[in-house]
Biopython code that builds the backbone (N, CA, C, O; Angstrom):
import numpy as np
from Bio.PDB.StructureBuilder import StructureBuilder

atoms = [
    (1, "UNK", "N", (-132.501, 6.262, -159.840)),
    (1, "UNK", "CA", (-132.224, 7.577, -160.369)),
    (1, "UNK", "C", (-132.756, 8.638, -159.411)),
    (1, "UNK", "O", (-133.890, 8.563, -158.937)),
    (2, "UNK", "N", (-131.934, 9.597, -159.149)),
    (2, "UNK", "CA", (-132.326, 10.669, -158.238)),
    (2, "UNK", "C", (-133.040, 11.789, -158.999)),
    (2, "UNK", "O", (-132.736, 12.068, -160.159)),
    (3, "UNK", "N", (-133.979, 12.410, -158.327)),
    (3, "UNK", "CA", (-134.695, 13.537, -158.909)),
    (3, "UNK", "C", (-133.781, 14.751, -158.971)),
    (3, "UNK", "O", (-132.861, 14.898, -158.166)),
    (4, "UNK", "N", (-134.049, 15.612, -159.936)),
    (4, "UNK", "CA", (-133.307, 16.855, -160.039)),
    (4, "UNK", "C", (-133.695, 17.779, -158.892)),
    (4, "UNK", "O", (-134.874, 17.912, -158.562)),
    (5, "UNK", "N", (-132.713, 18.403, -158.300)),
    (5, "UNK", "CA", (-132.962, 19.360, -157.220)),
    (5, "UNK", "C", (-133.159, 20.753, -157.817)),
    (5, "UNK", "O", (-132.942, 20.960, -159.011)),
    (6, "UNK", "N", (-133.564, 21.684, -156.998)),
    (6, "UNK", "CA", (-133.694, 23.067, -157.470)),
    (6, "UNK", "C", (-132.325, 23.606, -157.888)),
    (6, "UNK", "O", (-132.238, 24.410, -158.817)),
    (7, "UNK", "N", (-131.267, 23.178, -157.222)),
    (7, "UNK", "CA", (-129.909, 23.593, -157.620)),
    (7, "UNK", "C", (-129.549, 23.022, -158.996)),
    (7, "UNK", "O", (-128.904, 23.696, -159.798)),
    (8, "UNK", "N", (-129.967, 21.781, -159.267)),
    (8, "UNK", "CA", (-129.745, 21.190, -160.590)),
    (8, "UNK", "C", (-130.464, 22.004, -161.666)),
    (8, "UNK", "O", (-129.892, 22.302, -162.714)),
    (9, "UNK", "N", (-131.713, 22.357, -161.398)),
    (9, "UNK", "CA", (-132.493, 23.158, -162.348)),
    (9, "UNK", "C", (-131.803, 24.493, -162.614)),
    (9, "UNK", "O", (-131.692, 24.924, -163.762)),
    (10, "UNK", "N", (-131.348, 25.133, -161.563)),
    (10, "UNK", "CA", (-130.691, 26.430, -161.705)),
    (10, "UNK", "C", (-129.401, 26.303, -162.512)),
    (10, "UNK", "O", (-129.124, 27.144, -163.367)),
    (11, "UNK", "N", (-128.616, 25.271, -162.252)),
    (11, "UNK", "CA", (-127.356, 25.089, -162.996)),
    (11, "UNK", "C", (-127.622, 24.795, -164.470)),
    (11, "UNK", "O", (-126.902, 25.295, -165.334)),
    (12, "UNK", "N", (-128.646, 23.991, -164.774)),
    (12, "UNK", "CA", (-128.986, 23.709, -166.167)),
    (12, "UNK", "C", (-129.414, 24.991, -166.884)),
    (12, "UNK", "O", (-129.019, 25.228, -168.026)),
    (13, "UNK", "N", (-130.215, 25.807, -166.218)),
    (13, "UNK", "CA", (-130.604, 27.098, -166.809)),
    (13, "UNK", "C", (-129.369, 27.957, -167.072)),
    (13, "UNK", "O", (-129.246, 28.566, -168.135)),
    (14, "UNK", "N", (-128.478, 28.003, -166.123)),
    (14, "UNK", "CA", (-127.254, 28.792, -166.258)),
    (14, "UNK", "C", (-126.401, 28.288, -167.428)),
    (14, "UNK", "O", (-125.879, 29.084, -168.209)),
    (15, "UNK", "N", (-126.265, 26.971, -167.542)),
    (15, "UNK", "CA", (-125.489, 26.385, -168.646)),
    (15, "UNK", "C", (-126.045, 26.795, -169.997)),
    (15, "UNK", "O", (-125.290, 27.176, -170.891)),
    (16, "UNK", "N", (-127.355, 26.718, -170.151)),
    (16, "UNK", "CA", (-127.994, 27.012, -171.428)),
    (16, "UNK", "C", (-128.081, 28.509, -171.679)),
    (16, "UNK", "O", (-127.662, 28.990, -172.732)),
    (17, "UNK", "N", (-128.620, 29.242, -170.721)),
    (17, "UNK", "CA", (-128.939, 30.655, -170.936)),
    (17, "UNK", "C", (-127.728, 31.572, -170.843)),
    (17, "UNK", "O", (-127.676, 32.596, -171.524)),
    (18, "UNK", "N", (-126.760, 31.219, -170.014)),
    (18, "UNK", "CA", (-125.612, 32.102, -169.822)),
    (18, "UNK", "C", (-124.331, 31.530, -170.427)),
    (18, "UNK", "O", (-123.695, 32.175, -171.261)),
    (19, "UNK", "N", (-123.954, 30.324, -170.008)),
    (19, "UNK", "CA", (-122.659, 29.775, -170.416)),
    (19, "UNK", "C", (-122.595, 29.524, -171.916)),
    (19, "UNK", "O", (-121.689, 30.015, -172.588)),
    (20, "UNK", "N", (-123.557, 28.757, -172.451)),
    (20, "UNK", "CA", (-123.535, 28.439, -173.886)),
    (20, "UNK", "C", (-123.679, 29.720, -174.712)),
    (20, "UNK", "O", (-122.907, 29.951, -175.644)),
    (21, "UNK", "N", (-124.663, 30.546, -174.371)),
    (21, "UNK", "CA", (-124.884, 31.778, -175.131)),
    (21, "UNK", "C", (-123.664, 32.689, -175.077)),
    (21, "UNK", "O", (-123.272, 33.268, -176.090)),
    (22, "UNK", "N", (-123.070, 32.815, -173.905)),
    (22, "UNK", "CA", (-121.896, 33.682, -173.746)),
    (22, "UNK", "C", (-120.693, 33.202, -174.542)),
    (22, "UNK", "O", (-120.031, 33.995, -175.211)),
    (23, "UNK", "N", (-120.407, 31.903, -174.471)),
    (23, "UNK", "CA", (-119.244, 31.391, -175.208)),
    (23, "UNK", "C", (-119.488, 31.442, -176.714)),
    (23, "UNK", "O", (-118.552, 31.646, -177.487)),
    (24, "UNK", "N", (-120.744, 31.257, -177.137)),
    (24, "UNK", "CA", (-121.071, 31.335, -178.564)),
    (24, "UNK", "C", (-120.913, 32.768, -179.078)),
    (24, "UNK", "O", (-120.376, 32.979, -180.165)),
    (25, "UNK", "N", (-121.373, 33.741, -178.312)),
    (25, "UNK", "CA", (-121.209, 35.142, -178.716)),
    (25, "UNK", "C", (-119.735, 35.526, -178.802)),
    (25, "UNK", "O", (-119.353, 36.348, -179.635)),
    (26, "UNK", "N", (-118.915, 34.938, -177.948)),
    (26, "UNK", "CA", (-117.468, 35.200, -177.965)),
    (26, "UNK", "C", (-116.742, 34.361, -179.009)),
    (26, "UNK", "O", (-115.552, 34.553, -179.256)),
    (27, "UNK", "N", (-117.479, 33.420, -179.626)),
    (27, "UNK", "CA", (-116.898, 32.468, -180.580)),
    (27, "UNK", "C", (-115.766, 31.666, -179.940)),
    (27, "UNK", "O", (-114.784, 31.313, -180.593)),
    (28, "UNK", "N", (-115.928, 31.394, -178.669)),
    (28, "UNK", "CA", (-114.966, 30.568, -177.932)),
    (28, "UNK", "C", (-115.474, 29.132, -177.984)),
    (28, "UNK", "O", (-116.049, 28.627, -177.019)),
    (29, "UNK", "N", (-115.254, 28.484, -179.121)),
    (29, "UNK", "CA", (-115.816, 27.164, -179.348)),
    (29, "UNK", "C", (-115.197, 26.108, -178.455)),
    (29, "UNK", "O", (-115.849, 25.107, -178.155)),
    (30, "UNK", "N", (-113.948, 26.298, -178.016)),
    (30, "UNK", "CA", (-113.366, 25.357, -177.049)),
    (30, "UNK", "C", (-114.154, 25.397, -175.746)),
    (30, "UNK", "O", (-114.469, 24.354, -175.172)),
    (31, "UNK", "N", (-114.470, 26.599, -175.281)),
    (31, "UNK", "CA", (-115.248, 26.742, -174.048)),
    (31, "UNK", "C", (-116.670, 26.206, -174.239)),
    (31, "UNK", "O", (-117.232, 25.598, -173.329)),
    (32, "UNK", "N", (-117.247, 26.431, -175.415)),
    (32, "UNK", "CA", (-118.583, 25.912, -175.697)),
    (32, "UNK", "C", (-118.584, 24.393, -175.646)),
    (32, "UNK", "O", (-119.462, 23.788, -175.030)),
    (33, "UNK", "N", (-117.594, 23.775, -176.296)),
    (33, "UNK", "CA", (-117.527, 22.313, -176.330)),
    (33, "UNK", "C", (-117.216, 21.734, -174.949)),
    (33, "UNK", "O", (-117.593, 20.599, -174.658)),
    (34, "UNK", "N", (-116.538, 22.494, -174.104)),
    (34, "UNK", "CA", (-116.248, 22.031, -172.742)),
    (34, "UNK", "C", (-117.534, 21.883, -171.924)),
    (34, "UNK", "O", (-117.545, 21.185, -170.910)),
    (35, "UNK", "N", (-118.606, 22.527, -172.354)),
    (35, "UNK", "CA", (-119.894, 22.414, -171.670)),
    (35, "UNK", "C", (-120.629, 21.126, -172.031)),
    (35, "UNK", "O", (-121.629, 20.777, -171.403)),
    (36, "UNK", "N", (-120.127, 20.420, -173.050)),
    (36, "UNK", "CA", (-120.830, 19.264, -173.609)),
    (36, "UNK", "C", (-120.211, 17.951, -173.157)),
    (36, "UNK", "O", (-119.021, 17.880, -172.852)),
    (37, "UNK", "N", (-121.036, 16.918, -173.120)),
    (37, "UNK", "CA", (-120.549, 15.573, -172.799)),
    (37, "UNK", "C", (-119.783, 15.012, -174.001)),
    (37, "UNK", "O", (-119.912, 15.516, -175.117)),
    (38, "UNK", "N", (-119.004, 13.988, -173.769)),
    (38, "UNK", "CA", (-118.211, 13.389, -174.839)),
    (38, "UNK", "C", (-119.076, 12.760, -175.919)),
    (38, "UNK", "O", (-118.643, 12.655, -177.067)),
    (39, "UNK", "N", (-120.287, 12.341, -175.579)),
    (39, "UNK", "CA", (-121.175, 11.726, -176.567)),
    (39, "UNK", "C", (-122.164, 12.741, -177.158)),
    (39, "UNK", "O", (-123.245, 12.376, -177.621)),
    (40, "UNK", "N", (-121.779, 13.993, -177.134)),
    (40, "UNK", "CA", (-122.575, 15.105, -177.639)),
    (40, "UNK", "C", (-123.006, 14.859, -179.090)),
    (40, "UNK", "O", (-122.199, 14.458, -179.929)),
    (41, "UNK", "N", (-124.286, 15.106, -179.367)),
    (41, "UNK", "CA", (-124.830, 15.047, -180.727)),
    (41, "UNK", "C", (-125.489, 16.398, -180.981)),
    (41, "UNK", "O", (-126.315, 16.856, -180.191)),
    (42, "UNK", "N", (-125.116, 17.030, -182.092)),
    (42, "UNK", "CA", (-125.628, 18.355, -182.437)),
    (42, "UNK", "C", (-126.465, 18.232, -183.697)),
    (42, "UNK", "O", (-126.049, 17.610, -184.674)),
    (43, "UNK", "N", (-127.654, 18.833, -183.666)),
    (43, "UNK", "CA", (-128.599, 18.740, -184.779)),
    (43, "UNK", "C", (-128.859, 20.131, -185.359)),
    (43, "UNK", "O", (-129.926, 20.702, -185.135)),
    (44, "UNK", "N", (-127.902, 20.678, -186.096)),
    (44, "UNK", "CA", (-128.132, 22.012, -186.662)),
    (44, "UNK", "C", (-129.195, 21.964, -187.751)),
    (44, "UNK", "O", (-129.306, 20.962, -188.458)),
    (45, "UNK", "N", (-129.981, 23.032, -187.899)),
    (45, "UNK", "CA", (-131.024, 23.025, -188.922)),
    (45, "UNK", "C", (-130.428, 22.943, -190.330)),
    (45, "UNK", "O", (-129.383, 23.530, -190.613)),
    (46, "UNK", "N", (-131.099, 22.221, -191.182)),
    (46, "UNK", "CA", (-130.715, 22.098, -192.594)),
    (46, "UNK", "C", (-129.291, 21.587, -192.792)),
    (46, "UNK", "O", (-128.636, 21.937, -193.774)),
    (47, "UNK", "N", (-128.818, 20.773, -191.875)),
    (47, "UNK", "CA", (-127.467, 20.210, -191.938)),
    (47, "UNK", "C", (-127.502, 18.776, -191.435)),
    (47, "UNK", "O", (-128.438, 18.380, -190.741)),
    (48, "UNK", "N", (-126.490, 18.002, -191.781)),
    (48, "UNK", "CA", (-126.420, 16.635, -191.247)),
    (48, "UNK", "C", (-126.222, 16.626, -189.730)),
    (48, "UNK", "O", (-125.772, 17.607, -189.139)),
    (49, "UNK", "N", (-126.564, 15.514, -189.129)),
    (49, "UNK", "CA", (-126.331, 15.323, -187.701)),
    (49, "UNK", "C", (-124.828, 15.324, -187.453)),
    (49, "UNK", "O", (-124.071, 14.714, -188.208)),
    (50, "UNK", "N", (-124.398, 16.004, -186.403)),
    (50, "UNK", "CA", (-122.981, 16.075, -186.047)),
    (50, "UNK", "C", (-122.758, 15.260, -184.780)),
    (50, "UNK", "O", (-123.428, 15.474, -183.769)),
    (51, "UNK", "N", (-121.821, 14.333, -184.840)),
    (51, "UNK", "CA", (-121.522, 13.454, -183.712)),
    (51, "UNK", "C", (-120.196, 13.856, -183.089)),
    (51, "UNK", "O", (-119.152, 13.811, -183.740)),
    (52, "UNK", "N", (-120.246, 14.246, -181.832)),
    (52, "UNK", "CA", (-119.036, 14.554, -181.093)),
    (52, "UNK", "C", (-118.627, 16.014, -181.175)),
    (52, "UNK", "O", (-119.074, 16.768, -182.039)),
    (53, "UNK", "N", (-117.776, 16.373, -180.259)),
    (53, "UNK", "CA", (-117.331, 17.754, -180.119)),
    (53, "UNK", "C", (-116.535, 18.237, -181.330)),
    (53, "UNK", "O", (-116.647, 19.400, -181.719)),
    (54, "UNK", "N", (-115.743, 17.369, -181.921)),
    (54, "UNK", "CA", (-114.900, 17.775, -183.054)),
    (54, "UNK", "C", (-115.755, 18.210, -184.248)),
    (54, "UNK", "O", (-115.500, 19.257, -184.844)),
    (55, "UNK", "N", (-116.754, 17.419, -184.593)),
    (55, "UNK", "CA", (-117.634, 17.775, -185.708)),
    (55, "UNK", "C", (-118.433, 19.041, -185.397)),
    (55, "UNK", "O", (-118.588, 19.908, -186.257)),
    (56, "UNK", "N", (-118.938, 19.147, -184.168)),
    (56, "UNK", "CA", (-119.726, 20.322, -183.782)),
    (56, "UNK", "C", (-118.856, 21.575, -183.812)),
    (56, "UNK", "O", (-119.291, 22.623, -184.289)),
    (57, "UNK", "N", (-117.646, 21.471, -183.311)),
    (57, "UNK", "CA", (-116.745, 22.630, -183.299)),
    (57, "UNK", "C", (-116.409, 23.066, -184.726)),
    (57, "UNK", "O", (-116.384, 24.265, -185.004)),
    (58, "UNK", "N", (-116.155, 22.138, -185.621)),
    (58, "UNK", "CA", (-115.866, 22.478, -187.020)),
    (58, "UNK", "C", (-117.055, 23.207, -187.650)),
    (58, "UNK", "O", (-116.875, 24.187, -188.372)),
    (59, "UNK", "N", (-118.261, 22.728, -187.377)),
    (59, "UNK", "CA", (-119.463, 23.384, -187.886)),
    (59, "UNK", "C", (-119.556, 24.811, -187.344)),
    (59, "UNK", "O", (-119.800, 25.752, -188.100)),
    (60, "UNK", "N", (-119.361, 24.965, -186.043)),
    (60, "UNK", "CA", (-119.493, 26.278, -185.421)),
    (60, "UNK", "C", (-118.411, 27.245, -185.882)),
    (60, "UNK", "O", (-118.670, 28.441, -186.018)),
    (61, "UNK", "N", (-117.206, 26.747, -186.124)),
    (61, "UNK", "CA", (-116.129, 27.616, -186.611)),
    (61, "UNK", "C", (-116.470, 28.208, -187.977)),
    (61, "UNK", "O", (-116.017, 29.305, -188.301)),
    (62, "UNK", "N", (-117.255, 27.504, -188.775)),
    (62, "UNK", "CA", (-117.654, 27.990, -190.097)),
    (62, "UNK", "C", (-118.964, 28.781, -190.050)),
    (62, "UNK", "O", (-119.396, 29.327, -191.065)),
    (63, "UNK", "N", (-119.587, 28.842, -188.884)),
    (63, "UNK", "CA", (-120.880, 29.514, -188.729)),
    (63, "UNK", "C", (-120.691, 31.022, -188.870)),
    (63, "UNK", "O", (-119.656, 31.551, -188.467)),
    (64, "UNK", "N", (-121.675, 31.722, -189.437)),
    (64, "UNK", "CA", (-121.573, 33.191, -189.551)),
    (64, "UNK", "C", (-121.435, 33.854, -188.183)),
    (64, "UNK", "O", (-121.691, 33.235, -187.151)),
    (65, "UNK", "N", (-121.034, 35.099, -188.193)),
    (65, "UNK", "CA", (-120.868, 35.876, -186.963)),
    (65, "UNK", "C", (-122.211, 36.018, -186.253)),
    (65, "UNK", "O", (-123.202, 36.445, -186.845)),
    (66, "UNK", "N", (-122.221, 35.655, -184.984)),
    (66, "UNK", "CA", (-123.430, 35.780, -184.171)),
    (66, "UNK", "C", (-123.446, 37.172, -183.557)),
    (66, "UNK", "O", (-122.546, 37.547, -182.806)),
    (67, "UNK", "N", (-124.477, 37.925, -183.886)),
    (67, "UNK", "CA", (-124.622, 39.289, -183.382)),
    (67, "UNK", "C", (-125.365, 39.284, -182.050)),
    (67, "UNK", "O", (-125.022, 40.036, -181.137)),
    (68, "UNK", "N", (-126.375, 38.439, -181.946)),
    (68, "UNK", "CA", (-127.166, 38.333, -180.712)),
    (68, "UNK", "C", (-127.663, 36.897, -180.579)),
    (68, "UNK", "O", (-128.016, 36.248, -181.563)),
    (69, "UNK", "N", (-127.680, 36.420, -179.344)),
    (69, "UNK", "CA", (-128.168, 35.068, -179.065)),
    (69, "UNK", "C", (-128.792, 35.045, -177.684)),
    (69, "UNK", "O", (-128.153, 35.374, -176.684)),
    (70, "UNK", "N", (-130.042, 34.652, -177.654)),
    (70, "UNK", "CA", (-130.735, 34.446, -176.389)),
    (70, "UNK", "C", (-131.325, 33.047, -176.414)),
    (70, "UNK", "O", (-132.055, 32.688, -177.338)),
    (71, "UNK", "N", (-131.009, 32.268, -175.407)),
    (71, "UNK", "CA", (-131.592, 30.938, -175.241)),
    (71, "UNK", "C", (-132.325, 30.940, -173.909)),
    (71, "UNK", "O", (-131.760, 31.295, -172.874)),
    (72, "UNK", "N", (-133.579, 30.545, -173.947)),
    (72, "UNK", "CA", (-134.394, 30.531, -172.746)),
    (72, "UNK", "C", (-134.867, 29.106, -172.490)),
    (72, "UNK", "O", (-135.459, 28.477, -173.367)),
    (73, "UNK", "N", (-134.606, 28.601, -171.295)),
    (73, "UNK", "CA", (-135.086, 27.272, -170.925)),
    (73, "UNK", "C", (-136.573, 27.376, -170.626)),
    (73, "UNK", "O", (-136.993, 28.119, -169.739)),
    (74, "UNK", "N", (-137.363, 26.618, -171.380)),
    (74, "UNK", "CA", (-138.813, 26.624, -171.198)),
    (74, "UNK", "C", (-139.242, 25.571, -170.186)),
    (74, "UNK", "O", (-140.194, 25.781, -169.435)),
    (75, "UNK", "N", (-138.541, 24.433, -170.162)),
    (75, "UNK", "CA", (-138.859, 23.393, -169.184)),
    (75, "UNK", "C", (-137.658, 22.474, -169.011)),
    (75, "UNK", "O", (-136.803, 22.356, -169.889)),
    (76, "UNK", "N", (-137.625, 21.834, -167.860)),
    (76, "UNK", "CA", (-136.585, 20.858, -167.539)),
    (76, "UNK", "C", (-137.279, 19.645, -166.947)),
    (76, "UNK", "O", (-138.129, 19.764, -166.064)),
    (77, "UNK", "N", (-136.899, 18.466, -167.451)),
    (77, "UNK", "CA", (-137.451, 17.230, -166.886)),
    (77, "UNK", "C", (-136.361, 16.175, -166.888)),
    (77, "UNK", "O", (-135.328, 16.335, -167.539)),
    (78, "UNK", "N", (-136.592, 15.124, -166.175)),
    (78, "UNK", "CA", (-135.639, 14.026, -166.130)),
    (78, "UNK", "C", (-135.122, 13.780, -164.728)),
    (78, "UNK", "O", (-135.787, 14.076, -163.735)),
    (79, "UNK", "N", (-133.923, 13.232, -164.673)),
    (79, "UNK", "CA", (-133.297, 12.873, -163.399)),
    (79, "UNK", "C", (-131.823, 13.275, -163.450)),
    (79, "UNK", "O", (-131.360, 13.876, -164.419)),
    (80, "UNK", "N", (-131.109, 12.935, -162.400)),
    (80, "UNK", "CA", (-129.676, 13.232, -162.401)),
    (80, "UNK", "C", (-128.916, 12.361, -163.393)),
    (80, "UNK", "O", (-127.771, 12.665, -163.730)),
    (81, "UNK", "N", (-129.540, 11.278, -163.866)),
    (81, "UNK", "CA", (-128.928, 10.415, -164.891)),
    (81, "UNK", "C", (-129.059, 11.028, -166.282)),
    (81, "UNK", "O", (-128.129, 10.970, -167.087)),
    (82, "UNK", "N", (-130.224, 11.616, -166.555)),
    (82, "UNK", "CA", (-130.482, 12.215, -167.861)),
    (82, "UNK", "C", (-131.546, 13.293, -167.706)),
    (82, "UNK", "O", (-132.692, 13.014, -167.353)),
    (83, "UNK", "N", (-131.146, 14.519, -167.975)),
    (83, "UNK", "CA", (-132.069, 15.649, -167.894)),
    (83, "UNK", "C", (-132.278, 16.211, -169.290)),
    (83, "UNK", "O", (-131.370, 16.188, -170.120)),
    (84, "UNK", "N", (-133.480, 16.717, -169.545)),
    (84, "UNK", "CA", (-133.831, 17.278, -170.834)),
    (84, "UNK", "C", (-134.313, 18.707, -170.640)),
    (84, "UNK", "O", (-135.217, 18.968, -169.845)),
    (85, "UNK", "N", (-133.699, 19.631, -171.375)),
    (85, "UNK", "CA", (-134.116, 21.031, -171.353)),
    (85, "UNK", "C", (-134.755, 21.367, -172.689)),
    (85, "UNK", "O", (-134.152, 21.162, -173.742)),
    (86, "UNK", "N", (-135.965, 21.880, -172.647)),
    (86, "UNK", "CA", (-136.614, 22.403, -173.854)),
    (86, "UNK", "C", (-136.295, 23.896, -173.892)),
    (86, "UNK", "O", (-136.495, 24.621, -172.917)),
    (87, "UNK", "N", (-135.797, 24.328, -175.040)),
    (87, "UNK", "CA", (-135.219, 25.669, -175.136)),
    (87, "UNK", "C", (-135.854, 26.442, -176.291)),
    (87, "UNK", "O", (-136.118, 25.879, -177.353)),
    (88, "UNK", "N", (-136.097, 27.731, -176.076)),
    (88, "UNK", "CA", (-136.433, 28.620, -177.192)),
    (88, "UNK", "C", (-135.188, 29.456, -177.487)),
    (88, "UNK", "O", (-134.445, 29.836, -176.582)),
    (89, "UNK", "N", (-134.982, 29.730, -178.771)),
    (89, "UNK", "CA", (-133.752, 30.387, -179.216)),
    (89, "UNK", "C", (-134.111, 31.588, -180.086)),
    (89, "UNK", "O", (-134.949, 31.490, -180.982)),
    (90, "UNK", "N", (-133.474, 32.710, -179.815)),
    (90, "UNK", "CA", (-133.559, 33.891, -180.654)),
    (90, "UNK", "C", (-132.121, 34.191, -181.102)),
    (90, "UNK", "O", (-131.234, 34.396, -180.273)),
    (91, "UNK", "N", (-131.905, 34.214, -182.412)),
    (91, "UNK", "CA", (-130.560, 34.313, -182.967)),
    (91, "UNK", "C", (-130.522, 35.382, -184.047)),
    (91, "UNK", "O", (-131.414, 35.455, -184.892)),
    (92, "UNK", "N", (-129.489, 36.207, -184.015)),
    (92, "UNK", "CA", (-129.225, 37.161, -185.078)),
    (92, "UNK", "C", (-127.797, 36.940, -185.538)),
    (92, "UNK", "O", (-126.863, 36.933, -184.736)),
    (93, "UNK", "N", (-127.639, 36.755, -186.863)),
    (93, "UNK", "CA", (-126.313, 36.560, -187.436)),
    (93, "UNK", "C", (-126.061, 37.625, -188.488)),
    (93, "UNK", "O", (-126.983, 38.263, -188.996)),
    (94, "UNK", "N", (-124.775, 37.799, -188.798)),
    (94, "UNK", "CA", (-124.374, 38.685, -189.871)),
    (94, "UNK", "C", (-123.596, 37.857, -190.880)),
    (94, "UNK", "O", (-122.630, 37.174, -190.540)),
    (95, "UNK", "N", (-124.038, 37.933, -192.125)),
    (95, "UNK", "CA", (-123.369, 37.179, -193.181)),
    (95, "UNK", "C", (-123.416, 37.982, -194.469)),
    (95, "UNK", "O", (-124.474, 38.448, -194.892)),
    (96, "UNK", "N", (-122.256, 38.134, -195.082)),
    (96, "UNK", "CA", (-122.160, 38.872, -196.345)),
    (96, "UNK", "C", (-122.783, 40.258, -196.235)),
    (96, "UNK", "O", (-123.462, 40.715, -197.154)),
    (97, "UNK", "N", (-122.546, 40.927, -195.100)),
    (97, "UNK", "CA", (-123.040, 42.282, -194.909)),
    (97, "UNK", "C", (-124.519, 42.387, -194.586)),
    (97, "UNK", "O", (-125.047, 43.493, -194.463)),
    (98, "UNK", "N", (-125.195, 41.259, -194.447)),
    (98, "UNK", "CA", (-126.614, 41.283, -194.111)),
    (98, "UNK", "C", (-126.840, 40.709, -192.720)),
    (98, "UNK", "O", (-126.162, 39.773, -192.298)),
    (99, "UNK", "N", (-127.796, 41.282, -192.027)),
    (99, "UNK", "CA", (-128.182, 40.795, -190.716)),
    (99, "UNK", "C", (-129.474, 39.997, -190.858)),
    (99, "UNK", "O", (-130.446, 40.458, -191.457)),
    (100, "UNK", "N", (-129.464, 38.795, -190.298)),
    (100, "UNK", "CA", (-130.623, 37.901, -190.384)),
    (100, "UNK", "C", (-130.971, 37.427, -188.974)),
    (100, "UNK", "O", (-130.093, 37.015, -188.215)),
    (101, "UNK", "N", (-132.244, 37.487, -188.633)),
    (101, "UNK", "CA", (-132.714, 37.027, -187.323)),
    (101, "UNK", "C", (-133.643, 35.839, -187.504)),
    (101, "UNK", "O", (-134.350, 35.726, -188.505)),
    (102, "UNK", "N", (-133.624, 34.959, -186.516)),
    (102, "UNK", "CA", (-134.484, 33.778, -186.558)),
    (102, "UNK", "C", (-134.828, 33.363, -185.134)),
    (102, "UNK", "O", (-134.093, 33.644, -184.187)),
    (103, "UNK", "N", (-135.959, 32.693, -185.012)),
    (103, "UNK", "CA", (-136.381, 32.098, -183.751)),
    (103, "UNK", "C", (-136.434, 30.591, -183.962)),
    (103, "UNK", "O", (-136.761, 30.123, -185.053)),
    (104, "UNK", "N", (-136.114, 29.830, -182.917)),
    (104, "UNK", "CA", (-136.164, 28.393, -183.048)),
    (104, "UNK", "C", (-136.376, 27.739, -181.709)),
    (104, "UNK", "O", (-136.581, 28.396, -180.688)),
    (105, "UNK", "N", (-136.319, 26.426, -181.745)),
    (105, "UNK", "CA", (-136.479, 25.607, -180.549)),
    (105, "UNK", "C", (-135.320, 24.628, -180.494)),
    (105, "UNK", "O", (-134.719, 24.310, -181.521)),
    (106, "UNK", "N", (-135.010, 24.159, -179.317)),
    (106, "UNK", "CA", (-133.949, 23.184, -179.172)),
    (106, "UNK", "C", (-134.167, 22.289, -177.970)),
    (106, "UNK", "O", (-134.994, 22.570, -177.102)),
    (107, "UNK", "N", (-133.412, 21.212, -177.938)),
    (107, "UNK", "CA", (-133.363, 20.311, -176.798)),
    (107, "UNK", "C", (-131.929, 20.229, -176.335)),
    (107, "UNK", "O", (-131.004, 20.173, -177.146)),
    (108, "UNK", "N", (-131.750, 20.221, -175.047)),
    (108, "UNK", "CA", (-130.397, 20.105, -174.524)),
    (108, "UNK", "C", (-130.360, 19.140, -173.379)),
    (108, "UNK", "O", (-129.298, 18.907, -172.802)),
]
sb = StructureBuilder()
sb.init_structure("model")
sb.init_model(0)
sb.init_chain("A")
sb.init_seg("    ")
for serial, (resi, resn, name, xyz) in enumerate(atoms, 1):
    if name == "N":
        sb.init_residue(resn, " ", resi, " ")
    sb.init_atom(name, np.array(xyz, "f"), 0.0, 1.0, " ", f" {name:<3s}", serial, name[0])
structure = sb.get_structure()
């Protein structure tokens, strides 16, 4: 297994902080799912585990309107075979005329 290069680290940060956040804010779930591997597993809070892009996309299509989303990569470890990003998330949604903000953590 090869070590991650600085270019790998930069691309992973870009995928999480810019690409995923940008496509989610645009509600372009096809573009969001295109960022994911075919064996993608999504673990939304207070929901069942979602296996694959189809289940994740269905969940996201029903998700409330995202007003603001910031994802920050806190650390990256692993190799070119499998890399792990620890992420902090700041999310604001609008639902039923109310705005709700939350902070969380994620793995990617």
